[in-house]
N, C-alpha and C positions, 0 to 999 in steps of 0.2 A: 765228562763234560756236564755242564749245568744248563738249567732252563734259561738262565740269563745269557749264556753263550748262544743258545738257539735264537733268542729274541734279537740279539745283536746281529747275527747272521741274517735273520729274516729282515731286519730293518734295512740292511744293505743290499741284499740280493733277492728278497722274497717279493711276493705279489699277492694281492687279494683281488680275485676276479669273479665276475658273475658268469655263469655258463648257462647255455640253453637247455631247457627241459620243459616238462609239463608245467612246472611252477616257476614264476618269475623271481622267486626269492631263493634261488640256489647259488651258493658261493663256494669258491674253493680257495684254499691257501696253498701256495706253491713256492718252490725254489728250483732253480736249474743250476747245474754245475758240471764241469768236466771231471770233477773228483768224486767218484762214487763213494769213497770212504767217508767224505764229509756228510753226504746224504744218509749214509748208514748210521752215523752218529745222531742225525736228526731223528731218524726212525726210532732209535733206542731211547730218545728223550721224550718225544711227543707222539710217536706212532705214525701211521700213514704208510704209504707204499712208494717204492722207487720204480720208475718206468724208464725204459731205454736199454741199451744205448741208442741214441739217434745220431746218425752220421750226417754230415753236411758235405756239400760239394766243393768246399774250399780246401785246397791242398794244405797239408801239414796242420790241420786242425784236429784236435782231440774229439772223440765222440762226446755227446752231451747226455746227461742224465737229468731226469726231472722227478722231484718228490712233490706229492700233493695229498691233501685230504679234502674231501668234498661232502662228507656226511654232516648234516646239522648236529648230530650227536657228538661229532668231533670238533667241528669248526667253531660252534658257539662257545662251548666251555674253554677252548683254547684261546679264542679272541678275548674272552673275559679275563682270563689269567694273564694274557700278554699286555692288555690295555695300559696298566700303570707303568710299564717299562718302555712303551713305544714313544717315539718322538712325534712331533706335531703332525706331519703329513700322513704317516701310516696310522696314527691314532685317530685322525679325522675319518679316514676310510673305515677303520675298524668300528668306530662309533656309528657311522652311517649304516653299516651292515647289521650291527646289533640292534639299532633302532628299527630297521625294517623287519628284522626277525621278531622283535618283541611286539611290534604293531600288527604284523600280518602273518607271521608264520610261527607263532609262539607255542607250538606243541599241540598235543591232541585236543585240548580244550578249544583252542583257536580253530583248528581244522573242523571240529564239530560245529562250532558257531558258523563258520564259513559254509559248511555243507547245508545247514538248516537255512541260512540266508539264500543260498542258490536254489534250494527246493522251493522256498516261498516265492522267489522271483519267477521261477519256472511255472508254478501254479498260477500266479497272477497273469503271466503272458498267455497261458492256455485259456484261461477264462476270458481274457480280452479278445483273443482270436475267435472263440466260440460266439461271443456277443456280436463281433463284426460279421461273422458268417450268417447269423440269424437275422441281421438287419437287411 
């Protein structure tokens, strides 16, 4: 199977979702299927991990499996590679995620800048509080 096959499957069945964590810029790419072998092919093409089976309470329903990746080291390069092959709706979402990554979560350099900015802000707030207490 090829990367293009994966993108076609993702286009029809996949999702790009934000998840809660310490950082607001965490995203996951995922697919759900009742066919584990399909997700095993996905893993062989792009990596990630399969979770499940998840059983539901509806009679005669197959168990569901989910594949996803959530590491920025995986999601960003994968989205960049997928971008030219995606149709308009998924492409818009992928571009939104990549824009947020480039602007706010763009690797160690950006994290260092953010850390310095937070430290400077904290120092200013401390000085302001001390001045208020002295008055």
